[in-house]
N, C-alpha and C positions, 0 to 999 in steps of 0.2 A: 504494500500500500504506500503510495507516494505521499502527496500533500493534500489529499482529497477530503480527509476527515478533519476539517479545520474550522468548522463554523458552529454547528448547533449542539449536538449531543456529545461529541467526542473532542473536547476542546483542548486536550493536551497536545494535539497534533501540530499546533503552531510552535511548540517548544522545541528546543534542541533535542536531537535524537537521544542523547544520553540522559535526558531528564524526563522524557515522556512517561516512562514507567515507574519513576521514583516517587516516593511519598512527597518530597519537597515540591516536585513539579506539579503533582496533582493538587497539593495544598494551594499552590500559587494561582490556580484557576477556580478556587472555591470548593475544592474537594473536602469531603467529610463534614461540611457545614451542616448539611441536612441531618446526618447521623448524629452529630453532637447536639443539634437542636432537640432531636428525639430523646437523647440521653438526659438532657436537662429538663425538658418540659413534659415528657411522657404523654404525648397527645393521644387522643382516642384512635386506636387502630382502625376502627370503622370509617372514621373521617378520612384517613389516609387512603384506604381502599377506595372510597368514593371518588377521591381525586384521580386515582389511577383509572377508575371506570370512566370518569368524565373525559379523560385524555383520549379515549378510544385506542389505547395501545393494544395492538393485537400481537399474538405470539409470533416472534420473528424466526422461529425454527422451521416453519413449514405449514402447520395447520392453520395459523391465523386466528386462533381462539382468543377472545377478549381476556386480557391478563387480569384486570380487576375482578371480573366475574369468576375467573378461576380461583383467585385468592379467597373469594367469599365462600367458596365451597368448603373451606377448611373449618372443621368444628372446633372453634377456639375454646369453647367452654368445656370441652371434653377433657377429662384428666389424662395425665401421662405425657410421654415424650411426643413431640412433633418435629418434622424435618422439612427443611427447604433444600432442594437439590437443583443445581445448575447443570443443564445439559450442554456441555462443551464438546460433545462427541460429534464434531462436524465432519460427517462422512458423505454427505450428498455430493455426487460429482458435479463440479462447476462452482461449488460454494467455497469461498476462502475469506470470509469476513470475520468469523468468530475468533479464529486464530490470531487475527491482527488486533482484536480487542484485548486478548490475553497478552499479546506482545507489547502493545502501546498504551493500553488503558486498564491494566489489571486492578488498580485501586478503585476505579469507578465500578467495576464489577463487584469487588469486595463490599463497597458501600451499598450497592444495590441489593446484594444478598443479605446484608445485615438488616437493612430497612425492611425487606420482604419478610425476613424472619420475625421481626418485631410485629409486623402487620398480621401475620397468620399465627403468631404464638409459638414459633419454632425457636428453640435455643441452640440447635445444632444444624449446621449446613455442610453439604458436600458439593464440591465442584468436580464432576465427572468429565475428564479430559481425554480426548482421543489419544490412543497409544502412540501414534507417530509424531505427536506434537512435542518434540523435545525442547526446543527453544521457548515456545509459548508456555510450557509447563514450568520451566526454570524461572521465567519472568514472573509468572503468577506466584510461585513459591517464594521468590524474593520479596514480592509485594506483601504477601501474607505475613512473612516474618517482620517486615517493617511495621505493618499494622498492629501486630501483637506488641512489638517493642514500644510503640507509641501509646499503648493503652487503649486502643480502639476496639479490641476484641478480647474475649475471655469471660471471666466470672465477675459479676458486680462491676460492670464497666464504668469507670470514673465515678464510682460510688452511687450509681443510678439505680442499683437493684436489678438491672437488666443483664442477662447472660446471653452470650452468643459466641459459640466456637465454630470455626470453619476449617474444613479439611480438604485436601486434594486427593483425588483418586484417579489413577491412570488406568484407562481401559487397555484392551489388547488389539484395538484397531478393527473391530467387527462392525460393519455397517448396521447390522440389526440392533446394536446397542444404542443407536440413536432413537429407537422407539422407547418411550418412557418406561414401560414395565420391564422390557428386556434390560434396560439400563439398571433398574432396581435389582433385578436378579443378579446381574454382574457385580453390582456394588456389594451385594451380600455374599459374594464369592462363589456364586453358582454359574452354570452355563447360561450364557446370554440368550434367553428365549422369552418371547412375549408371554404375558399372563392373560388368562381369560378375564374379561370385564363384563359386568361387575363382579366383585367390588372394584371401585376405582381407587387410585392412590390416595385421594383425599380422605377416604375411609380406612383403607388397608394398603399402606404403601411400604416404605422401607422398614424392614424388621417387623412388619405387621402394624406399624404405627401410621397415623395420618401424615401424609406427605404431599407437598406441592412441588412440581417440577416445571421449571421455566428455562427457556433458551438464554444463552449468553447475552445476546443483544437486547433481549427483552429486559433482563435484570439490570443491565448496564444503563438502560434508559431511565430507570426509576429516579435516581438522584436529581437529574435535570428536570424531570416532570414536577417533582415536589418543590424544587427551587423556583421555577417559573410559573407553575400552576397547570392544572389539567386543561383548562380552556386554551391557554397559550399553545400547548402541544397539539391539541385538536385542530386549532386554527392553522397550524403549519401544514396540515394535510387536507383532508376533506371529510365530510360526515361518514362515520363508521370506519374511517381509515386515518387515525390520528398520527400526526408527527412526520418526521423524516424517517427513512429507512436506508439501510446499507444494501447496495446491489453489487454483486460480483459479476463484472462483465468480462467474459472470456470468449474465445473463438476467433473468428476472422475479423478482428478489429485492430486498429493501429496501436492503441494504448490500453491493453487489458488492465483492469485495476478494480479496486473497490471504490464506490462512489456513494456519498450520502446525499440523497435528494428527497424533497418532500413527496409523500405519496400523492399521486395524481399528476405527477410530471409526465408529459408526453414521452413515449418511447423514443421518438426521433430526437428529442433533446438529450436523452441519456446516451444514445448512439453517437451523437456529436461530441459529448464529453469524452467518450472513449476514442476519439480521433477518427470516427467514421470507419468505413469498410476498408479492410486491408487490401493494398494493391489496386484500389479503385474498383474492385469487383462488386457486382450487384448483390443486394440482399436476397437470399433465397428463403430462409426460414429462421425462426427463433424458438428456442426452448426457454420460456420466460421465468421458470422458477426452480431450476435444478432438473437433473436428468429424469426424475420420476414423473414429471407432469407432461401433459399432451403438448406436442409441437404445434406451432402455428405458422402458416405461410407468411413470408416477409411483408406482402402487401397488406395483410390483416394487421400485423404488428405495427406498421407505420402509422396506423390510424388510432392506436390504443394509448391509453394512459396507464402508468405504472402504479396500480393500486389493486387491492384484493378483488373488489367488486367488478371493475372494468375487465380484468383478465378473466375472471370467472364467467362473465357474460359472453366473452368471446369463445369459451369452450376449453379454457385451460386453468391454471392456478398460478398465483404469485409465488407460492411455496416459500423456499428459503431466500428468494431474491437472487438466485444464480441465473444470470441471463447468458445463455449460450448462443452466440451469433453464428449463423451458418451462411456461407456465401455460395453464389452460383458456381457450378463446377464441382460441387461436392456430391458424392454418391450417397443418397439417403439410405440405401440398403446397407451400405457399409457402416454408416452411423448407427443405424438401428441394431445391426448385428453386434456391434461393440457394446451398446447398452444392454442388450439381452444377455451377453456373456457375463457382464458385471452382476446382474441380478440373479442369474443362475448360480454364480459363484458365492454370492452373499446370502442366499436363502439359508435360514437356520435349519430347515428340514423338519420343523415341527408339524406343519400342516401339509397334508398330501397334495392339495391342488398347487401349492407354491413349490414344494420340493420336486414334484414330477413335472409340473407345467412349465416352470421357468427353464428347465433343461430341454423340454420339447421345443420351446420357442427358439432357444439358442441354436439347437441342432438343425432345425428347419431353415433358419436364416442362413446358416453357414453352408447348407446344401445348395441354397439358391445362389449364394455368392460363388460357389465352386462350379457353377454352370450346370448343376444337376437338378434344378428346380422343376416343378411340375405345375401346370395351371391350377390344380386344386389346392396348391400350397397356401395361397393367399386366404382362401376360405378356411383352411385348416388353422392357420395362424390366428385368424379372427375368432374362430371357434374356441381354440385353446385359451386365448386371452380372456374370452368371455366366461370361461369356466374357472378362471383364477380370481378375477376381480370380484370383491365382495364375498368371497368364500374362505377367507383366512382370518386367523385371530388378529393379526395386525395388518398394517397397510402396505407391507412389502409386496404382497401379491398384487395389489392395485398399482403399485409403483412399477412393477414389471409389465403389467397388462396395458396400462394407459398409453405408454409410448408406442407399443406395437399397433394398437388400434388407430391411434392418431396418425402415425406415419403412413399406414396403408390408406387411410381415409384421404389424406391430403396429397400423397405422392404415389398413388397406385400405379400410374403409367410407368414409373421407373422400375417398380417391382415386376410388372408384366413384361417390360422390355428385356430385363435381365433373364427372366425365365424363358422367354421365347428365343432370344438370340445368344444367351450365354455370356453376355458382356454388359457393362453398365451403360445406361443411356447417357450419363455424364462421364465420359471416359477420362476427363481431366482430374477427377477426384483422387 
């Protein structure tokens, strides 16, 4: 991430690189002011949750569920331990924003987790970090040590009577552990496989206790929302889509990077921020929210705004905010085969439709690529995908099925040409 996070939510980006992740640097831009206000004044947690609800902050990890509403599910009055868990298991292909929060704004995440813990009545938090994130994990651990040394975490913090301890947990790099209940299983030392729901984590989560799980970007947005107000954050975006959001723009663009833009910004403006199309090639397609969401043709995307509702209305999802830009000259069959291989490899194997179906999808697509496809294969792919989606415990089955169905829907002639002629319609790919 270059200098794009320099304005609204992640304000340490204008500091020198050596100071962005340090306590002193975060303090210099108002860091921990909101947490220390809570320690002094002990405000009503319900009022803070209402401010988050007003902001229309939606989960930044993929599902887009309203954060404040999710916090309100926690049974605060119930006795016993409660937990706040941060999902930093950023494994969605195309997504590379949360790791930069860990690298450049770890204290903002720590403050957000502490505030969230206070709001839901949790005195212990865990940050579950993807196993390959060596530098981001080191940065977060350094910041965590600084926060403890400064008396910002622990028992009876600054004599307030408020307790909050925070721990790092490093995963093993399994994509499935981005699903919140598989994450909890892994955190408990078990095989990372999704749980049946209900019960939901707010009732039966980590170690059987009430637990709230939020994405890294969601939690890191909390201190700024409480500083400036929920209405301020809402007004930055649009109704039901509050605030700015981080978008990871990759693919055939001149300047792939992470960009913080208000929700509702036209896609064409985001594409311009990324330097436009690489080598002057025309835009062919866009995967707007990470590899698991339906692809959209380029001409459709150029008329869309980047917010949850606009993308959903067009037939896809904003997801994690991973914008994968695909230029003309790219073989869409090859792209889909690559995605299908990923999901077949990452299926945890617990559900038969996903365990068997993702392998079928991958093998059929590779057969088509090898020039051995048959006309009935497209109907077979669509049929198999339809028997996976909505028939699994978690959404990985949907993540594997939706790309297949959308690629065939929008780019069927390419698949038919390769089956008929044994070579790609776009031979330049």
